[in-house]
C-alpha positions as CSV (number, residue, x, y, z in Angstrom):
1,X,6.4,-22.0,-13.1
2,X,6.7,-19.6,-10.4
3,X,5.2,-16.3,-10.5
4,X,6.8,-13.2,-9.6
5,X,4.8,-10.9,-7.0
6,X,4.7,-7.4,-8.2
7,X,5.4,-4.8,-5.4
8,X,2.3,-2.5,-5.3
9,X,1.1,0.7,-3.6
10,X,-1.1,-0.2,-0.9
11,X,-4.7,1.1,-1.3
12,X,-5.0,2.5,2.0
13,X,-4.5,5.9,2.8
14,X,-3.9,7.2,6.3
15,X,-6.1,10.5,7.0
16,X,-4.6,11.5,10.6
17,X,-3.8,15.0,9.2
18,X,-7.1,15.5,7.8
19,X,-8.9,14.4,11.1
20,X,-6.9,16.5,13.2
21,X,-7.6,19.7,10.8
22,X,-11.4,18.9,11.3
23,X,-10.8,19.0,14.9
24,X,-8.6,22.1,14.8
25,X,-6.0,20.3,16.8
26,X,-2.0,20.4,16.0
27,X,0.3,17.5,16.7
28,X,1.4,18.9,20.0
29,X,-2.2,19.0,21.4
30,X,-2.8,15.6,20.1
31,X,0.5,14.4,21.8
32,X,-0.2,16.1,25.1
33,X,-3.7,14.7,25.3
34,X,-2.9,11.1,24.2
35,X,0.2,10.5,26.0
36,X,2.4,10.3,23.0
37,X,5.8,11.9,21.9
38,X,5.1,14.8,19.8
39,X,7.7,13.3,17.2
40,X,5.7,10.3,17.0
41,X,2.4,12.1,16.3
42,X,4.2,14.6,14.0
43,X,5.6,11.6,11.9
44,X,2.2,10.0,11.9
45,X,0.4,13.3,10.8
46,X,2.9,13.9,8.1
47,X,2.5,10.5,6.3
48,X,-0.5,9.7,3.7
49,X,0.1,6.1,3.3
50,X,-0.6,3.6,6.0
51,X,1.8,3.5,8.5
52,X,4.2,0.4,8.2
53,X,3.9,-0.1,11.8
54,X,1.1,1.1,14.2
55,X,0.6,-0.2,17.5
56,X,-2.8,-0.8,18.6
57,X,-2.5,1.3,21.8
58,X,-1.2,4.2,19.6
59,X,-4.5,3.8,17.4
60,X,-6.7,3.6,20.4
61,X,-5.0,6.5,21.9
62,X,-5.5,8.6,18.6
63,X,-9.0,7.7,18.4
64,X,-10.0,8.4,22.0
65,X,-8.3,12.2,21.5
66,X,-9.7,12.7,18.3
67,X,-13.1,11.2,19.0
68,X,-13.2,9.0,16.1
69,X,-13.3,5.4,14.9
70,X,-10.3,3.8,13.3
71,X,-12.1,3.6,10.1
72,X,-12.0,7.5,10.0
73,X,-8.3,7.7,10.1
74,X,-8.0,4.7,7.3
75,X,-9.5,5.0,3.6
76,X,-9.4,2.1,1.4
77,X,-9.0,3.1,-2.2
78,X,-9.1,0.0,-4.5
79,X,-7.3,0.3,-8.0
80,X,-9.5,1.3,-10.8
81,X,-9.1,-1.8,-13.2
C-alpha cells in the first residue's frame, strides 16, 4: 500500500524582522549596507515562515550586515506531540 504524504507547515521560523528591530535597522538601511535590492530585503523581512528560496550569498550578506549567525535568523519550533 502506498502512503500519502501529508502537507505540513515547516517548523522553522524566519526571524529577520526581529533581528533587524533589535539592531534598530530598517529594510532600506540593511539593503544599502548589504548591497541587496530594497524590495528583496522588505519581502524577506515581512515573512515569518522560512523563505522558500534563500541564496547562500543573500544569507551571508544579511549576517554580515546584522552581525549575526544564520541560526539567529532561524528558529526550529518542533510540533508539540
